[in-house]
C-alpha positions as CSV (number, residue, x, y, z in Angstrom):
1,X,-39.3,-162.0,-108.6
2,X,-42.6,-161.1,-110.4
3,X,-46.0,-163.2,-111.0
4,X,-45.6,-166.1,-113.6
5,X,-41.8,-165.8,-113.3
6,X,-40.7,-169.6,-113.5
7,X,-38.4,-171.5,-110.8
8,X,-36.0,-174.4,-110.2
9,X,-36.2,-175.0,-106.7
10,X,-32.7,-176.4,-105.7
11,X,-33.5,-177.0,-102.0
12,X,-36.0,-176.1,-99.4
13,X,-34.2,-172.7,-98.9
14,X,-33.0,-171.8,-102.4
15,X,-35.0,-171.5,-105.9
16,X,-33.4,-170.0,-108.9
17,X,-35.3,-168.5,-112.0
18,X,-35.9,-170.9,-115.0
19,X,-37.4,-170.4,-118.3
20,X,-41.0,-171.0,-118.7
21,X,-40.4,-172.4,-121.9
22,X,-38.8,-175.7,-120.7
23,X,-39.3,-177.6,-117.5
24,X,-39.2,-175.7,-114.1
25,X,-40.3,-176.7,-110.6
26,X,-42.8,-173.9,-109.6
27,X,-44.3,-170.9,-110.9
28,X,-45.0,-167.4,-108.9
29,X,-48.7,-167.0,-108.7
30,X,-48.5,-164.0,-106.5
31,X,-47.6,-163.0,-103.1
32,X,-48.7,-163.1,-99.4
33,X,-47.2,-160.7,-96.6
34,X,-46.1,-162.9,-93.5
35,X,-45.1,-162.0,-89.9
36,X,-41.3,-161.9,-88.8
37,X,-42.1,-164.8,-86.5
38,X,-43.3,-167.0,-89.2
39,X,-40.6,-169.9,-89.8
40,X,-39.7,-171.1,-93.4
41,X,-41.7,-174.3,-92.9
42,X,-44.8,-172.1,-91.9
43,X,-44.4,-169.8,-94.6
44,X,-44.4,-172.7,-97.4
45,X,-47.6,-174.2,-95.8
46,X,-49.4,-170.8,-95.7
47,X,-48.6,-169.5,-99.2
48,X,-49.6,-173.0,-100.5
49,X,-53.0,-172.7,-98.6
50,X,-53.3,-168.8,-99.7
51,X,-53.0,-169.9,-103.5
52,X,-55.5,-172.6,-103.0
53,X,-57.9,-170.1,-101.8
54,X,-57.0,-167.7,-104.6
55,X,-55.7,-165.3,-101.7
56,X,-52.4,-164.5,-103.2
57,X,-52.0,-160.7,-103.2
58,X,-49.5,-158.2,-104.6
């Protein structure tokens, strides 16, 4: 996965690459490193918060 890749979200645990030319559910804006103890639910919350702050990092 790279920045600006587009994704179709199949479920809370699965997303697949999608063409950015058509419709898609989400787009990769950056990456955030999280600890091993972070749950999937926490990861989604934290990643959205990092994007909102502009803090997503490579």
